C-alpha positions in Angstrom: 51.0 -82.7 11.5 52.7 -80.9 14.4 56.4 -81.5 15.1 56.7 -83.9 17.9 59.6 -82.0 19.5 57.3 -79.0 19.6 54.5 -81.0 21.2 57.0 -82.4 23.8 58.2 -78.9 24.7 54.7 -77.6 25.1 53.7 -80.5 27.3 56.9 -80.2 29.4 56.3 -76.5 30.0 52.6 -76.9 30.9 52.5 -80.4 32.5 56.1 -81.1 33.5 57.7 -81.4 36.9 59.5 -78.0 37.2 56.5 -76.5 39.1 55.6 -79.7 40.9 58.9 -80.3 42.7 59.1 -77.2 44.9 55.4 -77.4 45.8 55.6 -81.0 46.9 58.8 -80.3 48.8 57.3 -77.3 50.6 54.2 -79.3 51.6 55.8 -82.5 52.7 59.4 -81.7 53.8 58.6 -82.7 57.4 56.5 -85.8 56.4 57.7 -89.4 56.8 59.1 -91.2 53.7 56.1 -93.5 53.7 53.7 -90.5 53.6 55.6 -88.9 50.7 55.7 -92.1 48.7 52.0 -92.7 49.1 51.2 -89.1 48.0 53.5 -89.5 45.0 51.8 -92.7 43.9 48.3 -91.4 44.4 49.0 -88.1 42.6 50.6 -90.0 39.8 47.6 -92.3 39.3 45.0 -89.5 39.7 46.7 -87.0 37.4 47.2 -89.6 34.7 43.6 -90.7 34.8 42.4 -87.0 34.7 44.6 -86.2 31.7 43.3 -89.2 29.8 39.7 -88.2 30.7 40.4 -84.6 29.5 42.0 -85.9 26.3 39.0 -87.9 25.1 35.9 -86.4 26.9 37.1 -82.8 26.5 37.9 -83.2 22.8 34.5 -84.8 22.1 32.8 -82.0 24.0 34.6 -79.4 21.9 33.6 -81.2 18.7 29.9 -81.1 19.9 30.1 -77.4 20.6 31.7 -76.9 17.1 34.6 -74.9 18.5 37.1 -74.3 15.8 40.8 -75.1 16.0 41.6 -71.5 15.5 39.5 -70.4 18.5 41.2 -73.1 20.6 44.6 -71.9 19.4 43.9 -68.2 20.3 42.4 -69.0 23.7 45.1 -71.5 24.5 47.9 -69.1 23.4 46.4 -66.3 25.4 46.2 -68.5 28.6 49.7 -69.7 28.1 50.9 -66.1 27.7 49.1 -64.8 30.7 50.5 -67.5 33.0 54.0 -67.1 31.6 53.9 -63.3 32.2 52.6 -64.0 35.7 55.7 -66.2 36.4 58.1 -63.7 34.8 56.8 -60.7 36.8 56.1 -62.5 40.1 58.4 -61.5 42.9 60.2 -64.4 44.7 58.2 -65.6 47.7 59.7 -67.4 50.7 58.8 -71.0 51.1 55.7 -71.2 53.3 55.3 -73.1 56.5 55.2 -76.8 56.6 51.8 -78.2 55.8 52.5 -81.8 56.7 54.3 -83.1 59.8 55.6 -86.5 60.8 52.4 -87.0 62.8 50.1 -86.4 59.9 48.1 -89.7 59.4 48.3 -91.6 56.1 44.6 -91.1 55.6 45.4 -87.5 54.6 47.5 -88.5 51.6 44.6 -88.8 49.1 43.3 -85.3 49.9 46.8 -83.8 49.4 47.4 -85.8 46.2 44.1 -84.6 44.8 44.5 -80.9 45.7 46.8 -79.0 45.4 49.1 -81.6 43.7 46.9 -83.0 40.9 45.1 -79.8 40.5 46.2 -77.1 40.0 49.9 -77.9 40.3 50.4 -80.9 38.0 47.4 -80.4 35.7 47.4 -76.6 35.1 44.8 -74.7 33.2 47.2 -74.1 30.4 48.1 -77.8 30.5 44.4 -78.6 29.9 44.5 -76.3 26.9 47.6 -78.1 25.5 46.0 -81.5 25.9 42.7 -80.4 24.2 44.5 -78.6 21.4 46.8 -81.5 20.4 44.0 -84.1 20.7 41.8 -82.0 18.4 44.7 -81.7 15.9 45.3 -85.5 16.1 41.7 -86.4 15.6 41.3 -88.9 12.8 45.0 -89.8 13.0 45.3 -92.8 15.4 49.1 -92.9 15.2 49.4 -89.2 16.3 46.8 -89.7 19.0 48.9 -92.5 20.5 52.0 -90.3 20.4 50.2 -87.5 22.1 48.9 -89.8 24.8 52.4 -91.3 25.2 53.8 -87.8 25.8 51.0 -87.1 28.4 51.9 -90.4 30.3 55.6 -89.5 30.0 54.9 -86.1 31.7 53.0 -87.7 34.5 55.9 -90.2 34.9 58.3 -87.3 35.1 56.1 -85.6 37.7 56.1 -88.8 39.8 59.9 -89.1 39.7 60.2 -85.4 40.5 58.0 -85.9 43.6 59.8 -89.1 44.7 63.2 -87.4 44.5 62.0 -83.9 45.4 64.0 -83.7 48.7 67.2 -84.7 47.0 66.6 -82.4 44.0 65.9 -79.4 46.2 69.0 -80.1 48.3 71.2 -80.2 45.3 69.6 -77.4 43.2 68.1 -75.1 45.8 65.4 -72.4 45.5 67.4 -69.7 43.7 68.4 -72.0 40.8 64.9 -73.5 40.5 63.5 -70.0 40.3 65.9 -69.1 37.6 65.0 -72.2 35.7 61.3 -71.4 36.1 61.9 -67.9 34.7 63.7 -69.3 31.7 60.9 -71.8 31.0 58.3 -69.0 31.4 60.1 -67.0 28.7 60.0 -70.0 26.4 56.4 -70.5 27.2 55.6 -66.9 26.4 57.4 -67.2 23.0 55.5 -70.5 22.3 52.2 -68.8 23.2 52.8 -66.0 20.7 53.8 -68.6 18.1 50.5 -70.5 18.7 48.4 -67.3 18.3 50.3 -66.3 15.2 49.6 -69.7 13.8 45.9 -69.1 14.4 45.9 -65.7 12.7 47.8 -67.3 9.8 45.2 -70.0 9.4 42.4 -67.4 9.5 44.1 -65.3 6.8 44.6 -62.3 9.0 48.4 -62.4 8.5 50.6 -64.5 6.2 53.6 -66.4 7.6 55.8 -67.8 4.9 56.6 -71.5 5.2 60.1 -72.5 6.2 62.2 -73.4 3.1 
């Protein structure tokens, strides 16, 4: 059974609000409060529904394809590592032009909530891998499944709160601090990715990792 603190960390790094807040702020900083609130609510509902869909339908599909847990560990760890390295080596980019103005109609909120917010900002490729991996691990253990699902819902709730308070958060923290936090989390993600791949090699008998005393 995986450590729940470890699961929470992985989900926070892959599905959490750190990446969502600056994107939403950049896109909607000129929008009306009503527009921003509607986008926040819609993206929260859509992203939660998509995550639950991935958790059950994706896991069942993997089972039908008979994909091993080790294969999922290696592919997931590699994806996590590649995206972490991309963040670490990426040069800071200036915030782009405003995508939404005060004149943008409310009918445009759903499209914005769906893309780019739900995908690929909130639900990242490596977030999908994390959901699939832990749902496969939890298969046959209803108590663990519910805890995994609770973590997923919690992450979507944190994204919602991050979006709602994005303007206040950005004014207090600012871009430089947020970039620094992003780099720190990317380094943590890279380390966790390597840990996941080492775990797969250990399960396959390629290497031996002694158990903690």
